[in-house]
A tleap script that builds the chain and sets N, CA, C and O, in Angstrom:
source leaprc.protein.ff14SB
mol = sequence {
  NMET LYS PHE PRO PHE LEU LYS ILE ASN ALA
  SER PRO CYS GLU ALA PHE PRO ASP ARG GLN
  SER CYS TRP ARG PRO ILE ILE PRO ILE HIE
  LEU TYR SER ILE ASP LYS LYS ASN LYS VAL
  HIE TYR TYR ALA LEU LEU ASP THR GLY ALA
  ASP TYR ASN LEU PHE HIE ALA ASP MET ALA
  GLU ILE ILE GLY VAL ASP TYR LYS GLU GLY
  LYS LYS LYS LEU ASP LYS MET PRO TYR GLY
  ILE LEU GLY GLN GLY GLY PHE PHE ASP THR
  PHE LYS ALA SER PHE ASP TYR LYS LYS LYS
  GLU ILE GLU VAL THR PRO LYS ASP ASN SER
  LEU LEU THR PRO CPHE
}
set mol.1.N position { 38.279 131.232 23.166 }
set mol.1.CA position { 38.275 132.622 23.541 }
set mol.1.C position { 37.453 133.384 22.509 }
set mol.1.O position { 37.613 133.195 21.303 }
set mol.2.N position { 36.576 134.243 23.000 }
set mol.2.CA position { 35.764 135.045 22.098 }
set mol.2.C position { 36.181 136.503 22.197 }
set mol.2.O position { 36.488 137.014 23.274 }
set mol.3.N position { 36.183 137.159 21.040 }
set mol.3.CA position { 36.564 138.566 20.953 }
set mol.3.C position { 35.562 139.305 20.075 }
set mol.3.O position { 35.106 138.766 19.067 }
set mol.4.N position { 35.220 140.526 20.447 }
set mol.4.CA position { 34.347 141.313 19.570 }
set mol.4.C position { 35.153 141.899 18.416 }
set mol.4.O position { 36.347 142.167 18.555 }
set mol.5.N position { 34.501 142.092 17.291 }
set mol.5.CA position { 35.124 142.851 16.215 }
set mol.5.C position { 35.379 144.256 16.752 }
set mol.5.O position { 34.645 144.718 17.625 }
set mol.6.N position { 36.389 144.933 16.257 }
set mol.6.CA position { 36.658 146.306 16.664 }
set mol.6.C position { 36.163 147.278 15.604 }
set mol.6.O position { 36.350 147.066 14.406 }
set mol.7.N position { 35.538 148.330 16.062 }
set mol.7.CA position { 35.076 149.377 15.158 }
set mol.7.C position { 36.214 150.381 14.997 }
set mol.7.O position { 36.687 150.957 15.977 }
set mol.8.N position { 36.647 150.585 13.758 }
set mol.8.CA position { 37.749 151.519 13.509 }
set mol.8.C position { 37.299 152.601 12.531 }
set mol.8.O position { 36.358 152.408 11.762 }
set mol.9.N position { 37.971 153.718 12.573 }
set mol.9.CA position { 37.681 154.802 11.642 }
set mol.9.C position { 38.033 154.376 10.222 }
set mol.9.O position { 39.015 153.669 9.998 }
set mol.10.N position { 37.229 154.811 9.278 }
set mol.10.CA position { 37.471 154.501 7.867 }
set mol.10.C position { 37.174 155.745 7.045 }
set mol.10.O position { 36.256 156.504 7.355 }
set mol.11.N position { 37.939 155.938 6.022 }
set mol.11.CA position { 37.741 157.091 5.140 }
set mol.11.C position { 36.681 156.783 4.103 }
set mol.11.O position { 36.632 155.672 3.574 }
set mol.12.N position { 35.833 157.750 3.808 }
set mol.12.CA position { 34.862 157.556 2.726 }
set mol.12.C position { 35.607 157.356 1.402 }
set mol.12.O position { 36.736 157.817 1.236 }
set mol.13.N position { 34.966 156.673 0.480 }
set mol.13.CA position { 35.539 156.480 -0.845 }
set mol.13.C position { 34.411 156.578 -1.859 }
set mol.13.O position { 33.253 156.769 -1.489 }
set mol.14.N position { 34.739 156.451 -3.114 }
set mol.14.CA position { 33.740 156.574 -4.169 }
set mol.14.C position { 32.621 155.538 -4.017 }
set mol.14.O position { 31.448 155.852 -4.221 }
set mol.15.N position { 32.986 154.312 -3.661 }
set mol.15.CA position { 31.994 153.251 -3.512 }
set mol.15.C position { 31.146 153.409 -2.246 }
set mol.15.O position { 29.977 153.024 -2.224 }
set mol.16.N position { 31.741 153.975 -1.196 }
set mol.16.CA position { 31.052 154.161 0.085 }
set mol.16.C position { 31.263 155.598 0.566 }
set mol.16.O position { 32.035 155.821 1.499 }
set mol.17.N position { 30.601 156.564 -0.042 }
set mol.17.CA position { 30.848 157.971 0.268 }
set mol.17.C position { 30.442 158.382 1.686 }
set mol.17.O position { 30.953 159.378 2.198 }
set mol.18.N position { 29.543 157.646 2.327 }
set mol.18.CA position { 29.097 158.003 3.676 }
set mol.18.C position { 29.821 157.235 4.776 }
set mol.18.O position { 29.541 157.433 5.959 }
set mol.19.N position { 30.730 156.379 4.402 }
set mol.19.CA position { 31.416 155.528 5.391 }
set mol.19.C position { 32.315 156.357 6.299 }
set mol.19.O position { 33.144 157.136 5.829 }
set mol.20.N position { 32.139 156.180 7.593 }
set mol.20.CA position { 32.974 156.835 8.597 }
set mol.20.C position { 33.756 155.819 9.431 }
set mol.20.O position { 34.782 156.148 10.027 }
set mol.21.N position { 33.254 154.575 9.464 }
set mol.21.CA position { 33.897 153.530 10.257 }
set mol.21.C position { 33.583 152.172 9.650 }
set mol.21.O position { 32.728 152.049 8.773 }
set mol.22.N position { 34.298 151.140 10.139 }
set mol.22.CA position { 34.029 149.770 9.712 }
set mol.22.C position { 34.411 148.827 10.853 }
set mol.22.O position { 35.127 149.211 11.778 }
set mol.23.N position { 33.926 147.600 10.774 }
set mol.23.CA position { 34.198 146.587 11.785 }
set mol.23.C position { 35.271 145.637 11.270 }
set mol.23.O position { 35.184 145.154 10.141 }
set mol.24.N position { 36.287 145.364 12.096 }
set mol.24.CA position { 37.388 144.495 11.685 }
set mol.24.C position { 37.638 143.404 12.728 }
set mol.24.O position { 37.479 143.642 13.925 }
set mol.25.N position { 38.033 142.197 12.271 }
set mol.25.CA position { 38.372 141.123 13.208 }
set mol.25.C position { 39.795 141.314 13.744 }
set mol.25.O position { 40.739 140.663 13.296 }
set mol.26.N position { 39.919 142.212 14.699 }
set mol.26.CA position { 41.205 142.532 15.325 }
set mol.26.C position { 41.158 142.008 16.756 }
set mol.26.O position { 40.227 142.307 17.504 }
set mol.27.N position { 42.172 141.220 17.132 }
set mol.27.CA position { 42.184 140.617 18.465 }
set mol.27.C position { 43.444 141.029 19.227 }
set mol.27.O position { 44.458 141.363 18.615 }
set mol.28.N position { 43.383 141.007 20.565 }
set mol.28.CA position { 44.579 141.272 21.366 }
set mol.28.C position { 45.465 140.023 21.391 }
set mol.28.O position { 44.968 138.900 21.484 }
set mol.29.N position { 46.759 140.230 21.307 }
set mol.29.CA position { 47.721 139.116 21.362 }
set mol.29.C position { 48.908 139.515 22.228 }
set mol.29.O position { 49.066 140.681 22.587 }
set mol.30.N position { 49.731 138.540 22.555 }
set mol.30.CA position { 51.022 138.777 23.193 }
set mol.30.C position { 52.103 138.313 22.237 }
set mol.30.O position { 51.990 137.245 21.635 }
set mol.31.N position { 53.139 139.102 22.099 }
set mol.31.CA position { 54.342 138.683 21.378 }
set mol.31.C position { 55.416 138.450 22.428 }
set mol.31.O position { 55.650 139.308 23.279 }
set mol.32.N position { 56.075 137.288 22.373 }
set mol.32.CA position { 57.103 136.940 23.349 }
set mol.32.C position { 58.474 136.929 22.698 }
set mol.32.O position { 58.621 136.609 21.518 }
set mol.33.N position { 59.483 137.288 23.501 }
set mol.33.CA position { 60.858 137.151 23.034 }
set mol.33.C position { 61.194 135.668 22.976 }
set mol.33.O position { 60.515 134.846 23.591 }
set mol.34.N position { 62.232 135.335 22.241 }
set mol.34.CA position { 62.628 133.933 22.075 }
set mol.34.C position { 62.898 133.278 23.427 }
set mol.34.O position { 62.563 132.110 23.625 }
set mol.35.N position { 63.506 134.023 24.366 }
set mol.35.CA position { 63.799 133.469 25.692 }
set mol.35.C position { 62.617 133.585 26.660 }
set mol.35.O position { 62.734 133.208 27.826 }
set mol.36.N position { 61.496 134.097 26.189 }
set mol.36.CA position { 60.251 134.253 26.964 }
set mol.36.C position { 60.372 135.259 28.110 }
set mol.36.O position { 59.500 135.310 28.978 }
set mol.37.N position { 61.442 136.060 28.125 }
set mol.37.CA position { 61.624 137.042 29.196 }
set mol.37.C position { 60.885 138.347 28.920 }
set mol.37.O position { 60.530 139.064 29.856 }
set mol.38.N position { 60.652 138.660 27.665 }
set mol.38.CA position { 59.952 139.897 27.305 }
set mol.38.C position { 58.636 139.560 26.620 }
set mol.38.O position { 58.549 138.634 25.813 }
set mol.39.N position { 57.614 140.338 26.966 }
set mol.39.CA position { 56.298 140.127 26.393 }
set mol.39.C position { 55.722 141.491 26.024 }
set mol.39.O position { 55.846 142.450 26.785 }
set mol.40.N position { 55.090 141.571 24.851 }
set mol.40.CA position { 54.488 142.813 24.380 }
set mol.40.C position { 53.008 142.565 24.117 }
set mol.40.O position { 52.639 141.610 23.434 }
set mol.41.N position { 52.170 143.429 24.662 }
set mol.41.CA position { 50.734 143.395 24.381 }
set mol.41.C position { 50.534 144.122 23.057 }
set mol.41.O position { 51.043 145.227 22.870 }
set mol.42.N position { 49.793 143.504 22.139 }
set mol.42.CA position { 49.677 144.036 20.787 }
set mol.42.C position { 48.322 143.632 20.217 }
set mol.42.O position { 47.645 142.780 20.793 }
set mol.43.N position { 47.928 144.206 19.134 }
set mol.43.CA position { 46.684 143.855 18.444 }
set mol.43.C position { 47.012 143.393 17.031 }
set mol.43.O position { 47.974 143.857 16.418 }
set mol.44.N position { 46.194 142.468 16.522 }
set mol.44.CA position { 46.453 141.952 15.178 }
set mol.44.C position { 45.134 141.640 14.461 }
set mol.44.O position { 44.175 141.156 15.062 }
set mol.45.N position { 45.121 141.929 13.175 }
set mol.45.CA position { 43.992 141.657 12.295 }
set mol.45.C position { 44.072 140.212 11.821 }
set mol.45.O position { 45.123 139.778 11.348 }
set mol.46.N position { 42.981 139.462 11.939 }
set mol.46.CA position { 42.939 138.107 11.397 }
set mol.46.C position { 42.673 138.219 9.904 }
set mol.46.O position { 41.620 138.705 9.492 }
set mol.47.N position { 43.623 137.772 9.096 }
set mol.47.CA position { 43.536 137.913 7.644 }
set mol.47.C position { 43.702 136.545 6.997 }
set mol.47.O position { 44.822 136.057 6.847 }
set mol.48.N position { 42.590 135.927 6.613 }
set mol.48.CA position { 42.644 134.588 6.038 }
set mol.48.C position { 43.343 134.552 4.686 }
set mol.48.O position { 43.696 133.474 4.208 }
set mol.49.N position { 43.547 135.694 4.066 }
set mol.49.CA position { 44.226 135.749 2.776 }
set mol.49.C position { 45.716 136.001 2.880 }
set mol.49.O position { 46.428 135.939 1.878 }
set mol.50.N position { 46.201 136.287 4.092 }
set mol.50.CA position { 47.634 136.538 4.282 }
set mol.50.C position { 48.381 135.209 4.410 }
set mol.50.O position { 47.926 134.304 5.109 }
set mol.51.N position { 49.509 135.095 3.743 }
set mol.51.CA position { 50.303 133.866 3.825 }
set mol.51.C position { 51.011 133.732 5.169 }
set mol.51.O position { 51.144 132.626 5.693 }
set mol.52.N position { 51.463 134.849 5.728 }
set mol.52.CA position { 52.260 134.842 6.958 }
set mol.52.C position { 51.798 135.929 7.903 }
set mol.52.O position { 50.995 136.789 7.543 }
set mol.53.N position { 52.324 135.877 9.130 }
set mol.53.CA position { 52.104 136.947 10.093 }
set mol.53.C position { 52.996 138.121 9.724 }
set mol.53.O position { 54.086 137.944 9.180 }
set mol.54.N position { 52.523 139.311 10.024 }
set mol.54.CA position { 53.284 140.520 9.717 }
set mol.54.C position { 53.149 141.475 10.889 }
set mol.54.O position { 52.042 141.797 11.321 }
set mol.55.N position { 54.294 141.926 11.401 }
set mol.55.CA position { 54.310 142.867 12.517 }
set mol.55.C position { 55.264 144.007 12.216 }
set mol.55.O position { 56.176 143.867 11.400 }
set mol.56.N position { 55.053 145.127 12.873 }
set mol.56.CA position { 55.942 146.273 12.699 }
set mol.56.C position { 57.337 145.944 13.221 }
set mol.56.O position { 57.491 145.167 14.163 }
set mol.57.N position { 58.322 146.527 12.616 }
set mol.57.CA position { 59.712 146.317 13.045 }
set mol.57.C position { 59.898 146.745 14.495 }
set mol.57.O position { 60.735 146.180 15.200 }
set mol.58.N position { 59.136 147.728 14.949 }
set mol.58.CA position { 59.230 148.166 16.347 }
set mol.58.C position { 58.967 147.004 17.308 }
set mol.58.O position { 59.617 146.907 18.349 }
set mol.59.N position { 58.026 146.126 16.970 }
set mol.59.CA position { 57.704 144.990 17.841 }
set mol.59.C position { 58.873 144.019 17.887 }
set mol.59.O position { 59.202 143.501 18.955 }
set mol.60.N position { 59.503 143.766 16.755 }
set mol.60.CA position { 60.655 142.860 16.714 }
set mol.60.C position { 61.782 143.403 17.583 }
set mol.60.O position { 62.439 142.654 18.306 }
set mol.61.N position { 61.991 144.681 17.507 }
set mol.61.CA position { 63.050 145.310 18.300 }
set mol.61.C position { 62.775 145.167 19.798 }
set mol.61.O position { 63.691 144.870 20.566 }
set mol.62.N position { 61.534 145.374 20.219 }
set mol.62.CA position { 61.166 145.303 21.634 }
set mol.62.C position { 61.371 143.900 22.191 }
set mol.62.O position { 61.848 143.747 23.315 }
set mol.63.N position { 61.016 142.869 21.419 }
set mol.63.CA position { 61.134 141.499 21.938 }
set mol.63.C position { 62.463 140.837 21.569 }
set mol.63.O position { 62.674 139.657 21.852 }
set mol.64.N position { 63.354 141.598 20.940 }
set mol.64.CA position { 64.691 141.100 20.686 }
set mol.64.C position { 64.836 140.169 19.507 }
set mol.64.O position { 65.720 139.313 19.503 }
set mol.65.N position { 63.985 140.317 18.501 }
set mol.65.CA position { 64.086 139.500 17.297 }
set mol.65.C position { 64.797 140.305 16.222 }
set mol.65.O position { 64.458 141.463 15.980 }
set mol.66.N position { 65.774 139.698 15.584 }
set mol.66.CA position { 66.500 140.366 14.514 }
set mol.66.C position { 65.568 140.536 13.315 }
set mol.66.O position { 64.788 139.635 13.007 }
set mol.67.N position { 65.640 141.658 12.653 }
set mol.67.CA position { 64.773 141.925 11.505 }
set mol.67.C position { 65.557 142.668 10.434 }
set mol.67.O position { 66.571 143.310 10.708 }
set mol.68.N position { 65.069 142.565 9.229 }
set mol.68.CA position { 65.674 143.302 8.133 }
set mol.68.C position { 65.183 144.737 8.201 }
set mol.68.O position { 64.033 144.991 8.561 }
set mol.69.N position { 66.046 145.664 7.857 }
set mol.69.CA position { 65.693 147.078 7.916 }
set mol.69.C position { 64.576 147.397 6.939 }
set mol.69.O position { 64.588 146.928 5.800 }
set mol.70.N position { 63.649 148.161 7.362 }
set mol.70.CA position { 62.527 148.594 6.535 }
set mol.70.C position { 61.894 149.805 7.179 }
set mol.70.O position { 62.516 150.449 8.023 }
set mol.71.N position { 60.696 150.122 6.808 }
set mol.71.CA position { 59.992 151.225 7.441 }
set mol.71.C position { 59.641 150.806 8.858 }
set mol.71.O position { 59.011 149.770 9.068 }
set mol.72.N position { 60.048 151.610 9.828 }
set mol.72.CA position { 59.835 151.249 11.215 }
set mol.72.C position { 58.486 151.690 11.754 }
set mol.72.O position { 57.984 151.092 12.705 }
set mol.73.N position { 57.897 152.701 11.183 }
set mol.73.CA position { 56.622 153.188 11.701 }
set mol.73.C position { 55.621 153.314 10.566 }
set mol.73.O position { 55.861 154.015 9.583 }
set mol.74.N position { 54.505 152.631 10.712 }
set mol.74.CA position { 53.428 152.705 9.740 }
set mol.74.C position { 52.212 153.289 10.451 }
set mol.74.O position { 51.470 152.561 11.110 }
set mol.75.N position { 52.003 154.588 10.322 }
set mol.75.CA position { 50.943 155.257 11.055 }
set mol.75.C position { 49.551 154.812 10.638 }
set mol.75.O position { 48.610 154.928 11.423 }
set mol.76.N position { 49.400 154.310 9.430 }
set mol.76.CA position { 48.053 153.982 8.942 }
set mol.76.C position { 47.541 152.645 9.445 }
set mol.76.O position { 46.341 152.390 9.342 }
set mol.77.N position { 48.384 151.783 9.982 }
set mol.77.CA position { 47.940 150.474 10.446 }
set mol.77.C position { 48.536 150.191 11.821 }
set mol.77.O position { 49.656 149.688 11.917 }
set mol.78.N position { 47.802 150.508 12.883 }
set mol.78.CA position { 48.359 150.362 14.235 }
set mol.78.C position { 48.223 148.957 14.807 }
set mol.78.O position { 48.071 148.800 16.019 }
set mol.79.N position { 48.276 147.943 13.965 }
set mol.79.CA position { 48.157 146.570 14.423 }
set mol.79.C position { 48.878 145.660 13.436 }
set mol.79.O position { 49.158 146.053 12.303 }
set mol.80.N position { 49.172 144.447 13.876 }
set mol.80.CA position { 49.814 143.467 13.016 }
set mol.80.C position { 48.786 142.677 12.217 }
set mol.80.O position { 47.585 142.936 12.291 }
set mol.81.N position { 49.274 141.722 11.464 }
set mol.81.CA position { 48.409 140.852 10.661 }
set mol.81.C position { 48.747 139.408 11.008 }
set mol.81.O position { 49.915 139.020 11.029 }
set mol.82.N position { 47.712 138.618 11.279 }
set mol.82.CA position { 47.884 137.191 11.533 }
set mol.82.C position { 47.400 136.434 10.307 }
set mol.82.O position { 46.251 136.587 9.892 }
set mol.83.N position { 48.275 135.615 9.723 }
set mol.83.CA position { 47.953 134.917 8.486 }
set mol.83.C position { 48.026 133.408 8.617 }
set mol.83.O position { 48.037 132.862 9.721 }
set mol.84.N position { 48.076 132.733 7.453 }
set mol.84.CA position { 48.044 131.277 7.389 }
set mol.84.C position { 49.204 130.638 8.159 }
set mol.84.O position { 48.989 129.853 9.082 }
set mol.85.N position { 50.435 130.985 7.768 }
set mol.85.CA position { 51.609 130.418 8.426 }
set mol.85.C position { 51.901 131.151 9.721 }
set mol.85.O position { 52.282 132.321 9.695 }
set mol.86.N position { 51.730 130.484 10.852 }
set mol.86.CA position { 52.014 131.097 12.135 }
set mol.86.C position { 50.773 131.388 12.957 }
set mol.86.O position { 50.868 131.556 14.173 }
set mol.87.N position { 49.602 131.453 12.317 }
set mol.87.CA position { 48.378 131.621 13.097 }
set mol.87.C position { 47.318 130.590 12.722 }
set mol.87.O position { 46.972 129.737 13.540 }
set mol.88.N position { 46.801 130.656 11.504 }
set mol.88.CA position { 45.715 129.757 11.123 }
set mol.88.C position { 46.154 128.300 11.059 }
set mol.88.O position { 45.309 127.406 11.095 }
set mol.89.N position { 47.453 128.042 10.965 }
set mol.89.CA position { 47.923 126.661 11.030 }
set mol.89.C position { 48.018 126.170 12.476 }
set mol.89.O position { 48.219 124.981 12.719 }
set mol.90.N position { 47.874 127.089 13.431 }
set mol.90.CA position { 47.991 126.775 14.847 }
set mol.90.C position { 46.677 126.968 15.603 }
set mol.90.O position { 46.441 126.314 16.619 }
set mol.91.N position { 45.825 127.866 15.109 }
set mol.91.CA position { 44.558 128.188 15.761 }
set mol.91.C position { 43.388 128.010 14.798 }
set mol.91.O position { 43.522 128.209 13.591 }
set mol.92.N position { 42.257 127.638 15.349 }
set mol.92.CA position { 41.011 127.608 14.599 }
set mol.92.C position { 40.284 128.915 14.908 }
set mol.92.O position { 40.180 129.303 16.071 }
set mol.93.N position { 39.786 129.592 13.885 }
set mol.93.CA position { 39.064 130.849 14.092 }
set mol.93.C position { 37.709 130.767 13.402 }
set mol.93.O position { 37.603 130.350 12.249 }
set mol.94.N position { 36.684 131.173 14.129 }
set mol.94.CA position { 35.331 131.234 13.582 }
set mol.94.C position { 34.863 132.685 13.620 }
set mol.94.O position { 34.986 133.363 14.640 }
set mol.95.N position { 34.331 133.145 12.505 }
set mol.95.CA position { 33.874 134.527 12.391 }
set mol.95.C position { 32.349 134.547 12.360 }
set mol.95.O position { 31.739 133.864 11.538 }
set mol.96.N position { 31.730 135.320 13.245 }
set mol.96.CA position { 30.281 135.504 13.241 }
set mol.96.C position { 30.035 136.978 12.922 }
set mol.96.O position { 30.053 137.829 13.811 }
set mol.97.N position { 29.804 137.264 11.644 }
set mol.97.CA position { 29.658 138.647 11.211 }
set mol.97.C position { 28.383 139.293 11.739 }
set mol.97.O position { 28.350 140.500 11.975 }
set mol.98.N position { 27.336 138.497 11.923 }
set mol.98.CA position { 26.085 139.051 12.444 }
set mol.98.C position { 26.268 139.542 13.879 }
set mol.98.O position { 25.799 140.624 14.233 }
set mol.99.N position { 26.952 138.745 14.707 }
set mol.99.CA position { 27.215 139.129 16.103 }
set mol.99.C position { 28.456 140.006 16.241 }
set mol.99.O position { 28.733 140.536 17.317 }
set mol.100.N position { 29.207 140.156 15.137 }
set mol.100.CA position { 30.484 140.874 15.152 }
set mol.100.C position { 31.405 140.292 16.239 }
set mol.100.O position { 31.893 140.988 17.129 }
set mol.101.N position { 31.611 138.972 16.109 }
set mol.101.CA position { 32.375 138.248 17.116 }
set mol.101.C position { 33.282 137.217 16.454 }
set mol.101.O position { 32.940 136.636 15.424 }
set mol.102.N position { 34.439 137.003 17.063 }
set mol.102.CA position { 35.415 136.019 16.597 }
set mol.102.C position { 35.654 135.034 17.730 }
set mol.102.O position { 35.803 135.441 18.882 }
set mol.103.N position { 35.693 133.751 17.417 }
set mol.103.CA position { 36.079 132.759 18.415 }
set mol.103.C position { 37.367 132.105 17.945 }
set mol.103.O position { 37.450 131.593 16.829 }
set mol.104.N position { 38.367 132.130 18.812 }
set mol.104.CA position { 39.678 131.569 18.499 }
set mol.104.C position { 39.949 130.423 19.466 }
set mol.104.O position { 39.829 130.572 20.682 }
set mol.105.N position { 40.318 129.277 18.900 }
set mol.105.CA position { 40.605 128.091 19.698 }
set mol.105.C position { 41.951 127.531 19.272 }
set mol.105.O position { 42.164 127.279 18.086 }
set mol.106.N position { 42.868 127.332 20.220 }
set mol.106.CA position { 44.151 126.727 19.840 }
set mol.106.C position { 43.975 125.266 19.476 }
set mol.106.O position { 43.188 124.554 20.099 }
set mol.107.N position { 44.707 124.821 18.465 }
set mol.107.CA position { 44.671 123.407 18.089 }
set mol.107.C position { 45.430 122.555 19.088 }
set mol.107.O position { 45.251 121.338 19.136 }
set mol.108.N position { 46.281 123.193 19.888 }
set mol.108.CA position { 47.058 122.534 20.932 }
set mol.108.C position { 46.882 123.365 22.202 }
set mol.108.O position { 47.275 124.532 22.234 }
set mol.109.N position { 46.293 122.777 23.254 }
set mol.109.CA position { 45.992 123.543 24.470 }
set mol.109.C position { 47.217 124.122 25.160 }
set mol.109.O position { 47.071 125.015 25.995 }
set mol.110.N position { 48.407 123.652 24.848 }
set mol.110.CA position { 49.615 124.203 25.473 }
set mol.110.C position { 49.875 125.624 24.975 }
set mol.110.O position { 50.646 126.364 25.587 }
set mol.111.N position { 49.233 126.010 23.863 }
set mol.111.CA position { 49.417 127.356 23.337 }
set mol.111.C position { 48.546 128.393 24.038 }
set mol.111.O position { 48.749 129.593 23.855 }
set mol.112.N position { 47.597 127.952 24.822 }
set mol.112.CA position { 46.665 128.853 25.477 }
set mol.112.C position { 47.311 129.441 26.725 }
set mol.112.O position { 47.663 128.718 27.657 }
set mol.113.N position { 47.460 130.763 26.728 }
set mol.113.CA position { 48.001 131.452 27.902 }
set mol.113.C position { 47.034 132.542 28.299 }
set mol.113.O position { 46.381 133.127 27.436 }
set mol.114.N position { 46.923 132.834 29.606 }
set mol.114.CA position { 46.015 133.901 30.024 }
set mol.114.C position { 46.462 135.234 29.495 }
set mol.114.O position { 47.658 135.517 29.421 }
set mol.115.N position { 45.498 136.059 29.124 }
set mol.115.CA position { 45.817 137.367 28.541 }
set mol.115.C position { 45.806 138.410 29.609 }
set mol.115.O position { 46.050 139.583 29.329 }
savepdb mol mol.pdb
quit
């Protein structure tokens, strides 16, 4: 499956004073409840430096997963993070920065579901 990088708004900073936006490897995903009865359409950033997947507590609540109490709404990051444990150990991802494209391939075809 191929996905384009998403262009998101970015704040200028001292190093990049003219920056208004940036390109990120954010892909659409589905989160399923344990019993597979509930499904949530969501977006997640592919982060090769993250040890684990990270999602907002709101997503856990919707799909019926118990979670530890924390901040429920993070306005600055409207997507989850896909990391080593739970994503990169299950999927192969290739990044083409010139084309601004990501190709994701499951290591096990049983994981591939239509989006």
